[in-house]
N, C-alpha and C positions, 0 to 999 in steps of 0.2 A: 648826411646821408641815409640814407634808407637806413639801411641795415640789415632787410630782408630780401633781398634781391640782387645777387649776383648776374652782374652785365657781361662778365667774362672772369673764368677758372681756366687756367693754363695751369696744368698739374705735368712735372716731367719731360719740360720741355724739352727737346735735342733736337741738332742739326749739324750734322758731317758732309761737310764736302772732299771728295777725293779717300776717305779715311782722316781728315780734320778735322777733330771737334771745334763747331763755331759758337754751338751754344749750348750746354750744362746742364739737366736735369731742372730747368727752371718751373720756378712754382710763383703764379702771378694773380691776384685778382683783382677785380676793380665789381665796388661794387653801383648800382644806382645813386644817382646824387653824391659819387664821390668824384673829384678830378686826383687822379694818381700821374706823378713824375715817373715817366725810367729814364734815369741817364745813367752814364758811362762813355770814356773817352774812345777815341774812333777805334776800331778794331773788336769793340766791348761785345757785342754783337746784338745792339739795338735794334738795328737795323734787322735783322735774319727775325726777330722778335716780331716785328711790325710786318713781316712781311710771311709768315706763316698764318701769324692771327686773321691777318686782310686775303688767304687763302692763292696768296701768290707761288710761296712756297709748302712743300709739304715736307711734316715732319719726322723723327724717325720714328722706327719703334718704341712702343713703351708713353706715347707722348700724349698727353690726350688736351683735346678747347673742347671748351664747354661754353657754348655762346645762352645767354639766359636760359637758362636750366638746358639746354639740349648737347648733346654732348655729339661730338665730330669726330671725335678719334685724333689719327693723327692727318686725317685727310678732308680739308677743306680750300676748294674752291671759289674762287673771287664772287662768281655770283650765288652761294650758297650764303659764302659773309655778307656780302647786302642784304638777303634774301632776309639774313637772321638780325638786322640795324647797324650791320659796320659800317660806318662811313670815313673816310678818310683824308686830310686836306696836309699835302707837302709841302715843304719849305719856298718854293713858286707855287704859286698860282697857275693852272695852266688854261691860259687866257687869251685867246687869238688876237691881236690888234686891232683888225679892221672891222670884228665883230661885237655888234653891242652886248652890254648886260644881258637885254633881253633876250637878243638873241643865243647867248649861253645856256638861259634857264630855257629858251624852246628846245635847245637841243637838249638839255641834259633830261629835262622833264616832259618833253613833249610839248606839241605848240596847241591850240585852241581851235578847236574844229568850226569851220563858219564857210561862207561861200566869196566871202569879198575880204579881199588882202587888208582895207585898212580896218574894217573890226576886224577882224582876226589882229594885227599888229595893234591896238588898243586893247584890247582881251588883254593881250599877252603881257605886254605896260602895267595891267593893273595888275594882276599876278604877279607880275618881277614885284612893284613896289611894296606887293602884300608879305612879300618872303624878305625882303631884307628892312621892311619897318618893323617885321618877327625879330628880328635881332639889333633894333635901332641904329641903321644905317639909313640915311637920307637919299643915297647913292640914285643918281635919274638913270631910270633903264635903259635910255635912248643913249645911256654916253659910251661911248666906245672903249674897247680895254685898254686902247693903247693908249686915253686921256685922265687914267686912274692914277689918283697917286698910292704907292704903296698899301698904307694904310685901310685906305678904298676896297682895294684886289684881296686885302684880307677876308675885308667883309662880303666881299663878294663872294668868293671863295668859301665862306661859309654859311652863306645865306644858300648856295648853290648845295653842297652836303648837305644840309636841316632840311630844305624845304618838302622831303618827304617822309621826313623821321618824325617818331613821336618821342619827346624830352626818356618815358621812362623806360622806354621801349627803344632804343637807340644806346649806341656806344661809338661815342666822338675819337678816334685816331688823328692826334696833332702830332706830323713827325717835322719835327722843329721847320714848324709852321709860324713861328717870329724871329725865328734865329735872325732873316733881312730886316726887322721893321724897327726903326728907330721906339724909343723905352716908350712913349706919349703914346706910341699907337699900338706898340704888343700889351701897353695894360689897359686899353678900350677895351679889345678884344677878349683880354681875360676876365675883365670885370663884367661882359655878355657872358662870357663863359657861368662863371661862378653862377650870376643870376638863373641861369639854361640848369645848372648840376641844380640848383634849390627846388629844380620843378621836375628829377628825378634823370636827367640827362648825364650818362659816366662818359668822363674822359680821362683816355692815357696820352699826357702829354711828353713825349720826347721833349727834351733841352738843354740846352749848358748854362743857361740865366738863370743861378743860382738865387737871386730874387723874387723871380718868378713864382720858384720850388716856395719859398717861403712865405710870400706875401699871398699863393693863388690856388695851392697844393691843400689838398687832403692828408695823403699819404707818398710815401716814393720808394722808389725799388732801385738802385744802383750795380751796376752789371761792371764786371772786370774780368779779363778772360774768357766770357762765354759764361761767365757765374754769379749768381748773386752774393754779392760780400755785405750790402747793408738793404732792412727793409724797415719800416716802419711809420711814424708818426712825419711827417714834415718841417714839423717844429720842433722834431724831439734831437736832430741833429747841426752840430754846429756848420757852417760851413767849410771850413776845415776837417771837419767828419767826413765831407759829402768829397769834397776835393781828393781826402786822401784816402777815401773808399774808388774812388772812380781812376786814380790812377798812382795808387802804393805812398806811401810818407803825404807829406804836405802838398806835394804837387800843384803849389802857388803860382811859381814860373810859368807851368804848362798849359796854367788855366790863362793867365796874363796872355801868353800868346796867342791862344787860341780868339781869347776874348776882342784881342789885334787886329788876328785878319776876320774875324765875323763884322766888326766896325767898317775896312776897306772895303769888305762886300755890300753893306747898307750902303754904302756910299755910292756905291760902284752903280745899284739898283737905282737909285733916286736919282740918276743921271736922266734927265728926258731922251727918250727916243729918238 
């Protein structure tokens, strides 16, 4: 971690729906060069927190969201969040099966100018290859999305998110993006993120895989019932302490049940379309 620049400073972040509190005065920071894990069981407030800092929801009075030193108060729009450097990858990459990887890059970041379609396509393929190469992916830009493995889809999603982002000026939000990946594919993605964090990328990583937290993250924040119950170094807490923070008590049986469901989902997603 650089220890000098905050990509995200969320202060007193709160959100209620129909007078029911979902997020309760949450303080959370992410420095440039830091990977912070955000954990919690279903209903803990993780998704609401992500939607607030990406501009999908508006926070309640008294909340403040600051991105790279600029305060947005409680009102942050998706356009403003992206302009400030926020990039998000969700659990399933929203790729269209009959479009190529290069097509997705063109749609997301613009197609090269030119009068001849063949020249424009070659230029787009080259730009896409460069973007994929920056995260260590060798995916052919001409590959159709439906032909990609789960790991390759994740690499493409990462490339799409970071293609126009500068590591020292970007906050990458991973919203359970590794949940449906085999461990080997998830580890490859997280190893690349560790390298990018070394160049200044800030990462907020929502996950339930405790091994990913202790192996790849610098810090963690655990939410329960919308409030912070644990925060600190990722290796300062045992797995039992983390699970206890998430669900109360040891929570081992509940964690095992969730891991079983995620394994079943991964097996389902790995089947050919």
